[in-house]
N, C-alpha and C positions, 0 to 999 in steps of 0.2 A: 504494500500500500504506500503510494507516494504521499509526501506531505501536501496538504492543500495549498492552493495559491492564496497568498495573504494579500488582502485588499484594505486600503484606507480610503474613506470617503471624505471629501472636503467640499462643503456646500453650505451656504448660509440659510437654507430652508430646512428646518428640522423635520417637517413632514415628508419632504422629498427624500431626505437621508434615511428616514425610517422605512419608507417604501423600498428603497434600493437595498438597504440592509436585509430586509425580509426576503427579497428575491435572491440575493447572493447567498445568504445563510441557509437557504433551502437546498443548496447543492452540496453534495458530499466532498467535491474537490475544490470548493471555494470557501473562504473564511474572512469575515470582516474583523480586522484586528485593531481598528481605531477609526474615529471620525472627528471632524472639526467643523466649526461654523464660520471661520474666516481664514484667509491665507496665512497670517502670522501663526495662528494656533495650528494650522495644518502643517506648517514647517516643523513645529515642535513635535507634533504627534508622529509625523513620518520619521523624523530622526530617532524617536524613541522606539517606535514599533518595527521599523525596518521592513516595510511590506515589499511584495513583489510588484504590485500594481497600485497606482494612485488614480482615483477618479477625481479630477480637479475642476470645480466650477470656475468660469472665467471672471465673472463679475461678482465681487464680494466686498464687504466692508473691511476696514483696517489695512489689509493687504490683498490686492486682487490676485487672481489665479496666474496671471502672467509673471508678476514679480515673485510669487511663491515658487512657481515652476523654475524660473531662472536660478533662484537661490538653491533649490534642491539639486538641480543638475550641476551646479558649480561645486557641490560638496566634494564629490570624488575622493572619498577617503581611500587610502591604500588598501587594495584587495577587496574593496566593497563597491561594486557598481551601483550607481543610483537606480531607483526604481523606474519602471516604465510608467510614464505619466500620460493619461488620456484626458483631454480637455472636454468638459461638458458645456454645451452651448445650446441656445434656443434657436439659432439661425444656421441654415446649411451653408450660407456664404458669409462667414463671420471673419472679418479681417484679423481680429484678435486671435482666433483659432489658427489662422495661417501664420501669424507671427510666433505663436507659441510652438508650433511645429518646426518653424525655421530655427527656433532657439534650442530645439532638442526634444520636445514632447513627441510621444510615439503615436499620436493620432487624435481624432476627435469623435465625439458622439453627440447626437441630438438628444436633448433631455426628454423628449417624448418618444424615444426609441422603444420598440417592443422589448419586453423582458428577455425573450429568447435571444434577441440580437445583442442586448447588453451582455448577457452571459457569454455568448459566442465571442464577442469583442474582447472581453477580459482574457479568455483562454487564448485567443489568437495573438494578442499583443504579448502575452507571457511566453508563448511558444516561439514567436518571431518568424512564423512560417508564411505570413501574408500581411497585407496592409488592411487595416480596418476600413470598411466602406471605400474600397479602392476608387470607384468611379466618382464618388463624392469628393474624395481627397484630390483627385486629378482636377475636378471642376474648380475646387477651392483655389488651387495654385494657378490654373489657367486664368482665373478671374483676377487674382491679386499679384501674381508674380511679375507681370509686365514682361517686356522684352529681355532676353538673356543678355547680361552685360559682363558677367565674370568670365575670365579666360579659363579654358579647360586646363586643369592642372596636369603636370607631367605624369602624375601617378596613373591617369586614365590611359596613357599610351602603354603602360606596363601590363594592361589587361590583355590576355590572349584573345584570339578571334572568337573562340567559344565563349569566353567570359563576357565579351562585348555583346554577343547574341543574347546571353542570359540577362545581362545588365539591361538591355533594351526591353525585354519582356517584363522584368521585375519593375522597371521604371513605369510601365503601363499599369502596374498594380496586380499583375498575375501572381497567383499563389505558387508554392512549390509544386503542388499537384498539377496545376494547369500548365506550368512550364514543362514539367516532366512529360505530360501527354503530348504537347506540341513538338518537343525536341526528341521524343523517343528515348528518354532517359529514366532512370529510377529516381524516386523522390530523394533518396539518400545522396545520389550524385548531384542533384540540383542543390540540395542543402550545402554540400561541400563547396560547390562553385560559388554560391551566394556568400558563404563565410569568407572565402578567399577574396571575393570582390570587395566586400565591406572592409576587410583588413587592409587591402591595397589602397583603398580610397580614404581610409581613416573615418569610416562612417559607423554610427552606432547601431542602426537598425534599418529595416527596409523602407520605412517612411522617410528616413533621411536620404536614402538612395533616390527616392522620388523627388525630394527637394533638390538634391544635387543635379539631377537630370534637368529640372526646370531652370535652375539658376545658370546652367552652363549650355543651355540650348540643345540638350541631348534627349529631351522628352519626345 
């Protein structure tokens, strides 16, 4: 039996937190290990509880979700990777969500998402095998990213031809399973390629790969 995925909820609406906690705690592989009503309290709770995934509201009193996310991602204690942070927003085209993802958040979720989708998103971001709501994430960056201005770094030239093919598919938001089917590879092989691509480009996860592609005109 593997350890459950540890989740912290940060949102200023107590009733919303209670509903999300009930949904998450109904699952044997998920566990809420803390919650907070503003960003500053959220930072303290996350540092104490050390969760795997944080659900972070964007608009909160005291400290908003953007500032809290930036602070948590900057922690980077030796040997301890920061948690995956998923932004919670009311709007599907939310510039603040785009900024949070550019800063290192691992995706975004609409606050009115179906419970099943919320649960799947937590598992997906923890596993790192796909981008949450891939088409919505691409639409978000197509809307806010603007024309690519950053030069493609030399590290991209170090990707093999096969890695560039898989990079292009991952940049479109395809999951490991979808890439494996298209490229006639096993999912394990795709996972290995993705890990190498992320390492070569210095990227934290797949959603950062999507950001990289948009910023450098490779999407």
